[in-house]
N, C-alpha and C positions, 0 to 999 in steps of 0.2 A: 444482818445485812450491812452494806456499805451506804453511808449517807453522804449527801453532797456530791454525788457522782452523776454526771449526765452524759449519755452517749449521743453521738451525732452520726447519722447515716449519710449525711450530705458530703459531696466531694469537698475537701478542705482547700480553701484558698482565702486570701486576705479579704476579698469582697464577700464571700460566703460568711466568714466569721463576723464581719461588721454588720452586714444586713440582717443576719439571724440573731444579732445581739448576744453572741456567746460571751461568757464572762472572761475577764482578765484572770490570769493564772490558771487557765484551763490546761490540762495535760492530755496529749494525744500522741499517737505514733503515726508515722508516714512511711510509705514505701521508699520514698526518696526525697531528701531535702538537700539543697545545695547552699545552705547558709554559709556565709564566709568563714565562720569559725570551724566548719567541717572541711578542713583543707583538701582531703582526698576527693570528696564529692564536689567541692567548689572547682578544683582544677579540672576534673572530668567534665563538668558542666560548661566551663569556659571553652575547652577544646571542642566539645560537641557543638556548641553554639557557633563557633567560628566555621566549623565544617558544614553544618546543616542549616544554619541561619534560624534556628529555633532551639528551645530548651529540651533536654532529654526527658523521657517519661520514666516512670519507675521500672517498667519492663526493660527499657534500654539500659538503665543503670544496673539492673540485675544481670542482664546478658554480659555487660562489661565485667562485672565481678566474677561471673562464672568463667569467662574466657581468661581473665587475669589469673585465676586460681589454676586453671588447666595449664597455662603457659608455665607458671611456677612449678607445677608438678612434673611437667615434661622435662624441664631443665635441659640437661645434656644427655638424656636417656638415649641410648642407641642400641642397635641389635637387629637381628633379622628373625629372631624366634620369639616365642611367647614371653621370654624374660622381660622384654621392654614393657609389655602390658602389665606384668606383675609388679615391676618397679614403679610404674605410674600409679597403680592402685595403692601400693604401699605408701607412696608420698601423699596421695589424695586422702587416705584414711588417717594420715598423721597431721593433716592440716588443722591447726587450732588457733583460735583468736586472731584471725586475719582481718585487718581493717579494710573494709571495702567501701564502695560508694553508698551502699544501702544499709550498712551496719557491720557488726562483728560476726564473722563467719567461722564455723567449725564444721568439720566433716567427721562423723563417727560411724564406723563400720556397723552394720546391722541396725542402725538407727536412721541415718541420713544426714542431710544438711541442716544444721541449726543456725538460725540467723537471729542475733540479738539486735532488734531494731533500735533506732535512735528515738529517744523520747523528746518531744517538742513541747513548748509552752507558749502562751500568749503573754506578752509584756507590753501593755499599752496597745500600740498598733503594730508591734513587731512580733513575728513568729521566730523563735530562736530555740536552740537546744536547751533542754531542761538541765539545771544544775542539781547538786545534792540538796536535800531539804534545808540543811544549815546554810549553804550558800544562797539559796533562794530567799530565805528569811532575811539575811543580811542585805542582799541586793534590793529587796522590796521595801526596806525601811525608809 
């Protein structure tokens, strides 16, 4: 088994982490994080906040990624027959390693959408993207 790993079923926020006394260097995933080092997510969040006067949810970020993917796949596809549908599906199934607001997205025929989530960590009172183990070791010295 794995030792030293604790799971948390609570909604993750800065106040939850501090009031529940979760440890520094904890690792977790999140459906959406707009940390400033995640430029795509941060830009999306800023635009969303200006328009709606609140931060986006993970669901809204996922919808944004889906629509961005669809727009990229549509490109300049034209036609009045089934060929435009087939061209769209070909482009969709060819989508690999697209950086979205929620993580890295790939679409694989007969498998579905694969989302590689971002891994976050606690560093003092800051929630930030997790670095490689070597980078984390150097940073925490």
